[in-house]
FIDREN-277607 format. One record per residue (C-alpha): residue number from 0; x, y, z. Coordinates in pm, whole numbers, plus 32768, in hexadecimal, padded with zeros to 4 digits. Layout:
<rs>
   nr    xx    yy    zz
  NUM     X     Y     Z
...
</rs>
This chain:
<rs>
   nr    xx    yy    zz
    0  1666  085E  B2C3
    1  1768  0929  B383
    2  1762  092E  B502
    3  17DC  0A5D  B5BC
    4  181B  0AAA  B729
    5  170A  0B75  B7CC
    6  17D4  0CA5  B83A
    7  18F5  0C39  B91A
    8  183A  0B0D  B9A9
    9  1894  09AB  B946
   10  173B  0971  B8BA
   11  1738  093B  B741
   12  1603  098C  B678
   13  15B1  096B  B501
   14  15E3  0AA9  B43C
   15  146E  0A97  B3E1
   16  137B  0A9C  B50B
   17  1211  0A36  B4D1
   18  112B  0B47  B54B
   19  0FD7  0ABC  B5B0
   20  0F0A  0BF5  B5E7
   21  0E0E  0B85  B4DA
   22  0DD4  0A30  B582
   23  0C6C  0A13  B5F2
   24  0C05  0B52  B540
   25  0C6B  0B6F  B3D3
   26  0CEB  0A0C  B3C5
   27  0C0C  08FE  B44F
   28  0C8B  07E6  B522
   29  0CB3  06E9  B402
   30  0D83  07DB  B334
   31  0E49  0848  B45F
   32  0EAF  06E4  B4AE
   33  0F20  06B3  B342
   34  0FF4  07F5  B359
   35  10A2  076D  B493
   36  10E7  0625  B3EA
   37  1178  06D8  B2C2
   38  1253  07AA  B39F
   39  12E2  0686  B453
   40  1321  05D2  B309
   41  13D5  070D  B28B
   42  14C2  0718  B3B8
   43  140A  0821  B47D
   44  1443  07FC  B5F0
   45  13CD  0957  B663
   46  1262  09A4  B69C
   47  11CE  0AEE  B70F
   48  1078  0B24  B7AE
   49  0FD3  0BF8  B8BE
   50  0EBA  0BCF  B9B2
   51  0DF3  0CE4  B908
   52  0DFC  0C48  B7B1
   53  0C9D  0BD2  B76D
   54  0C54  0C01  B8E5
   55  0D2B  0ACB  B92B
   56  0CCB  0A06  B7F9
   57  0E24  0A28  B759
   58  0ECD  0995  B890
   59  0DCA  087B  B8A5
   60  0DFB  0817  B73B
   61  0F79  082D  B74A
   62  0F7D  0751  B87F
   63  0EA8  064D  B7D5
   64  0F88  065C  B69B
   65  10C3  0623  B760
   66  1041  0516  B84B
   67  113C  03F8  B849
   68  123A  04D5  B799
   69  1288  05CA  B8A4
   70  1401  05A1  B89E
   71  140A  05F3  B72F
   72  1389  0752  B776
   73  13F5  0895  B816
   74  12AF  0934  B882
   75  128A  0AA5  B8C6
   76  114E  0B4D  B949
   77  10F6  0C9A  B9DF
   78  102F  0D41  BAED
   79  0F99  0E99  BB22
   80  0E4F  0EAF  BA5D
   81  0D0B  0E9D  BB16
   82  0C99  0D34  BB4D
   83  0B67  0D7E  BC1B
   84  0A8B  0E9F  BC9A
   85  0B40  0ED8  BDE6
   86  0C35  0FF2  BE42
   87  0D4D  0EF2  BE6A
   88  0D0E  0E2B  BD28
   89  0E0F  0EEA  BC61
   90  0F5C  0F9D  BC7F
   91  10A0  0F32  BD21
   92  1044  0F2A  BE93
   93  10C1  0E01  BF5F
   94  0F56  0D8F  BF89
   95  0F13  0D91  BE17
   96  1059  0CEE  BDB7
   97  1021  0BCE  BEAE
   98  0EC3  0B9A  BE29
   99  0F26  0BC2  BCBD
  100  103B  0AC1  BCC7
  101  0F55  09B7  BD5E
  102  0E49  09FD  BC58
  103  0F4B  09F4  BB3A
  104  0FE8  08A9  BBAE
  105  0E8D  080E  BBC8
  106  0E26  087A  BA6C
  107  0F76  080E  B9DB
  108  0F6C  06BF  BAA2
  109  10D3  06FB  BB02
  110  119A  0702  BC49
  111  127F  0826  BBDE
  112  1290  093E  BAE3
  113  13DF  0975  BA34
  114  13C7  0AEC  B9F7
  115  12D3  0BC7  BAB6
  116  129A  0D24  BA2E
  117  11FD  0E5C  BAC6
  118  1126  0EB5  B99E
  119  10F3  102B  B9CB
  120  1156  114F  BAAA
  121  10A9  1163  BC01
  122  10EC  12B9  BC9A
  123  1022  126B  BDCF
  124  1104  115D  BE5A
  125  1270  1182  BEC5
  126  1368  10D0  BDEE
  127  13FF  102A  BF21
  128  12B0  0F8F  BF83
  129  1297  0EE8  BE29
  130  1407  0E78  BE22
  131  13F9  0DE2  BF7B
  132  12BF  0D1F  BF1D
  133  1360  0C9E  BDDE
  134  149B  0C46  BE99
  135  13C6  0B78  BF85
  136  1327  0AC2  BE60
  137  1485  0A6E  BDD6
  138  14F0  09DC  BF29
  139  13AB  091D  BF41
  140  13EF  087E  BDEC
  141  12B0  0909  BD48
  142  137B  09F1  BC64
  143  14D4  09BD  BBCF
  144  1522  0B10  BB3C
  145  147E  0C67  BB4C
  146  1459  0D72  BA40
  147  1394  0EA9  B9E8
  148  12E2  0F3F  B8BD
  149  1290  10A2  B855
  150  1366  1150  B964
  151  1403  12A2  B926
  152  1581  129F  B936
  153  1595  1356  BA80
  154  149B  1266  BB1D
  155  1554  1131  BA9C
  156  169B  11B5  BB24
  157  15F7  120A  BC73
  158  1572  10A0  BC86
  159  16CC  1015  BC39
  160  1770  10F6  BD3C
  161  166C  1091  BE43
  162  16AA  0F22  BE02
  163  1823  0F4D  BE19
  164  1819  101D  BF57
  165  172E  0F35  C00D
  166  17C6  0DEF  BF79
  167  1682  0D92  BEC5
  168  164E  0CCD  BD84
  169  168C  0DAD  BC54
  170  15D2  0DC8  BB0B
  171  167A  0CFB  BA03
  172  15CC  0D8A  B8D6
  173  14EB  0EA2  B85B
  174  13C8  0E8A  B76C
  175  138D  0FC5  B6A0
  176  12CF  1026  B568
  177  13DA  1028  B451
  178  13C6  101C  B2D7
  179  1442  10C9  B1A0
  180  1337  11D2  B1D4
  181  134D  11EE  B350
  182  14BA  121A  B3AC
  183  1493  12FC  B4DC
  184  1541  120E  B5CE
  185  168F  124E  B51B
  186  1694  13AA  B5C0
  187  16A7  1341  B72D
  188  1625  11DF  B777
  189  1700  111B  B68D
  190  1846  11B8  B70C
  191  17D2  117F  B875
  192  178C  1011  B82E
  193  18D9  0FE3  B785
  194  198F  108F  B8A6
  195  18E0  0FB5  B9AF
  196  18E2  0E6B  B8E3
  197  1768  0E43  B8BE
  198  16ED  0D76  B796
  199  15F4  0E2C  B6B8
  200  14BD  0D6B  B649
  201  13F4  0E4F  B565
  202  127A  0E47  B531
  203  11C8  0EBB  B3F7
  204  12FF  0E90  B31A
  205  1208  0E98  B1EF
  206  1162  0FD0  B277
  207  1012  0F1D  B29F
  208  1022  0E97  B136
  209  1086  0FE0  B092
  210  11CF  0F41  B023
  211  1148  0DF0  AFD2
  212  1101  0E33  AE64
  213  0F8D  0E7B  AE69
  214  0FAD  0FF3  AE72
  215  102A  10E5  AD6A
  216  10C5  1233  ADC2
  217  0FB7  1320  AE22
  218  0EC1  1217  AE87
  219  0E47  11FC  AFEE
  220  0D1D  1114  AFBC
  221  0D12  0FCF  AF04
  222  0C00  0ECE  AF0F
  223  0C4A  0DA1  AFEF
  224  0D55  0E54  B0B7
  225  0D6A  0EAE  B22F
  226  0D20  101B  B1EA
  227  0BEC  0FD1  B115
  228  0B6F  0EE8  B226
  229  0BAE  0FFA  B327
  230  0CAB  0F22  B3E3
  231  0E05  0F7C  B464
  232  0E66  1091  B370
  233  0F97  1157  B3D3
  234  0FB7  1245  B2A9
  235  0FBB  1377  B39B
  236  1120  130C  B3F5
  237  11AB  1309  B294
  238  12C3  13EB  B22A
  239  1278  14FF  B12E
  240  133E  143F  B02A
  241  1271  12FA  B04F
  242  11E9  12F9  AEEF
  243  1346  1336  AE57
  244  13CB  121A  AF2E
  245  12B6  1133  AEBE
  246  12FB  117C  AD55
  247  1469  1123  AD79
  248  1415  0FEC  AE30
  249  132C  0F70  AD20
  250  143F  0FB9  AC1F
  251  154B  0F01  ACED
  252  146D  0DD6  AD29
  253  141E  0DB5  ABB8
  254  1585  0DCD  AB5D
  255  15EC  0CC5  AC58
  256  14D5  0BCD  AC0F
  257  1466  0BEC  AD79
  258  1313  0C5C  AE05
  259  1300  0DB9  AEA0
  260  12B3  0D16  AFF1
  261  13F0  0C45  AFE1
  262  14D0  0D6C  AF8E
  263  142D  0E48  B095
  264  1453  0D3F  B1A8
  265  15BE  0D01  B136
  266  1611  0E73  B150
  267  159D  0E79  B2BD
  268  1666  0D38  B307
  269  17A5  0DD4  B28B
  270  178C  0F07  B36C
  271  187D  0F1C  B497
  272  180A  0E6B  B5D2
  273  16DA  0DB7  B542
  274  16B9  0C58  B5D5
  275  1578  0BEA  B52F
  276  145C  0C8C  B470
  277  12EA  0C47  B4B9
  278  1225  0BD4  B38B
  279  10BB  0C00  B3ED
  280  0FDA  0B3B  B2FA
  281  0E73  0AC5  B2CF
  282  0EAC  09AC  B1D7
  283  0F9D  089D  B176
  284  0FC2  094C  B022
  285  103D  0A86  B0C6
  286  112B  09C8  B1A4
  287  11C4  0900  B089
  288  1210  0A44  AFDD
  289  12AB  0AD3  B126
  290  137F  099D  B152
  291  142C  09F8  B010
  292  14DA  0B18  B0CA
  293  15BA  0A21  B183
  294  170E  099C  B11E
  295  1798  0A99  B02E
  296  1824  0BFE  B024
  297  17E1  0D47  AF70
  298  1902  0DAE  AE8F
  299  19C0  0EDF  AF0D
  300  1942  0FC8  ADF9
  301  17D9  0F59  AE2C
  302  17F0  0F91  AFA1
  303  1885  10E5  AF69
  304  1772  1139  AE6C
  305  1660  10E2  AF6B
  306  1719  1196  B089
  307  1735  12D5  AFB7
  308  15D2  12F0  AF45
  309  1542  12A8  B098
  310  163A  137E  B158
  311  15AF  146A  B261
  312  1651  15BD  B2A2
  313  16E2  15BF  B400
  314  1630  167A  B50F
  315  16C1  175D  B623
  316  17A5  1726  B6D2
  317  1842  1630  B5D8
  318  1813  172E  B4C1
  319  18D8  1831  B584
  320  19DC  1750  B615
  321  1A29  1651  B502
  322  1B6B  16F5  B48E
  323  1BF6  176C  B5D8
  324  1D06  1663  B5CE
  325  1D97  1720  B4A0
  326  1DA4  1865  B56D
  327  1E59  17A9  B680
  328  1F54  1708  B590
  329  1F98  1858  B4E7
  330  1FDB  1902  B636
  331  2148  18A2  B622
  332  2168  198D  B4F9
  333  20DE  1AC7  B59A
  334  21C7  1BE6  B583
  335  21AE  1C2A  B6FA
  336  2256  1ADD  B742
  337  2389  1B29  B665
  338  24DE  1BA3  B6D9
</rs>
């Protein structure tokens, strides 16, 4: 297992992160505990959950699984989603953050959370209010690092600027949707994270199972999958070339003697700025397969093949400005500048 720095922090995390969204819902407690044991045995030290997963059940089970082994784990959780019927039971207000952290710590049976994410965008609360509350939690020792998920590039940069100007704790990583069939972050968010030194921790690297080997090109419903069960399907985000990409992935995996899931996860891990990739599973069998993505590299020609088939045409303004450096370089040859 490879361990990578989480952004520019000194914190090192396993390249595979165990995602626990299914704990307490699609994976019962017994199977969830087995998955955590398997993760620790496989060298995983990074665990991702959220208060809203299973209405708190995921945090509760993860806390039970890590009891007595807390120092072996880097635990990330999130806040935002409604955790009660009241008007202040969701969002990123100071009131909700202070209540949410206490509830999460209690469910996890921990004194501190390693990485605390804002889960979604809250347009009703000023960024500074959230950032000052999170800064307080860091100084209180209840949170070690802060992060965000699903933010637009401009909002992420505004948050980083606000933290810098007011000398507040800054985000160290960003958690986006990212896979071979959802590469949108490469347009704005990935360059912003690279520029500011944030680690990238992608969710849905298998596109909710679409890239795991159960689907064939053109299929959108397969028995026993998340889509068929009506749970967590994100196909609406797929690029227009998703089926062509899947076909190439299946070919490459067969040629390499790897599973499609392993190759798809490996592709994400080899993209610039990625610190760790979240493998969300509901069984030990799935997780054993996902663990096979660790500890090796895609050959250059294979990586290029996958890059090419899944490539997204650039959008404006990148599509308009991408070659302007050539115009600048060629300016020295303009006739108007000669003798």
